[in-house]
RODO-475197 format. One record per residue (C-alpha): x, y, z. Coordinates in steps of 0.02 Angstrom, whole numbers, padded with zeros to 5 digits, always signed. Example, Ala and Ser with C-alpha at 12.3 -4.5 7.8 and 13.67 -1.06 7.14 Angstrom:
+00615-00225+00390+00684-00053+00357
% end
This chain:
+04474+04150+03956+04657+04201+04043+04664+04329+04163+04850+04390+04229+04870+04522+04362+05029+04667+04374+05050+04844+04409+05178+05001+04359+05250+05103+04464+05273+05298+04442+05424+05368+04503+05430+05515+04593+05430+05672+04474+05365+05859+04452+05328+05971+04295+05289+05829+04197+05098+05747+04193+05019+05653+04137+05151+05521+04125+05150+05360+04021+05229+05191+04066+05203+05021+03999+05262+04831+04043+05230+04675+03977+05104+04540+04023+05162+04371+03971+05005+04226+03956+05038+04041+03951+04948+04031+03762+04936+04148+03634+04791+04301+03624+04670+04380+03523+04624+04500+03607+04650+04585+03779+04583+04712+03904+04663+04809+04060+04558+04830+04195+04607+04948+04355+04593+04857+04510+04681+04993+04614+04799+05123+04624+04912+05217+04761+04918+05396+04726+05030+05527+04849+05082+05696+04845+05279+05670+04880+05347+05692+05017+05167+05661+05054+05143+05836+05055+04986+05913+05112+04898+05970+04963+04703+05951+04912+04677+05858+04743+04626+05944+04582+04645+05818+04451+04681+05629+04468+04717+05533+04291+04744+05348+04262+04703+05246+04104+04746+05105+04040+04772+05016+03844+04841+04865+03781+04931+04821+03644+04939+04610+03596+05106+04601+03522+05085+04521+03327+05253+04448+03318+05230+04351+03495+05025+04346+03529+05063+04269+03698+05151+04445+03755+05025+04604+03805+05090+04762+03808+04988+04878+03958+05017+05053+03949+04959+05162+04080+04933+05346+04108+04953+05423+04269+04961+05585+04317+04917+05700+04496+04907+05876+04516+04838+06014+04646+04713+06148+04589+04839+06254+04529+04818+06186+04342+05010+06156+04341+05095+05966+04382+05227+06109+04486+05222+05969+04638+05305+05801+04669+05198+05656+04640+05216+05483+04638+05091+05320+04637+05061+05124+04550+04927+05066+04454+04877+04904+04486+04788+04790+04352+04702+04629+04286+04710+04578+04107+04577+04480+04034+04624+04403+03873+04530+04274+03753
% end
């Protein structure tokens, strides 16, 4: 079993959500299975406005590169909005994860 940590940053944006960003984690040896575990996050309305959180969505997915089995792509979905039901406020954040692989 191998474990590597990583993070994905979501820059300040509005009128879009939830958003998807990806990063690649490279293991020292080939892997056959991989799972990303959420170990933390930072989420804020920006510029740090006083809003009530209506919806916070964070999801992680992994995908092993079939042509390079040491490489695992981690995809994160992140969205933050208030109770208005729209993604009309600026928000940003960062998702922290560990990838456990065999």
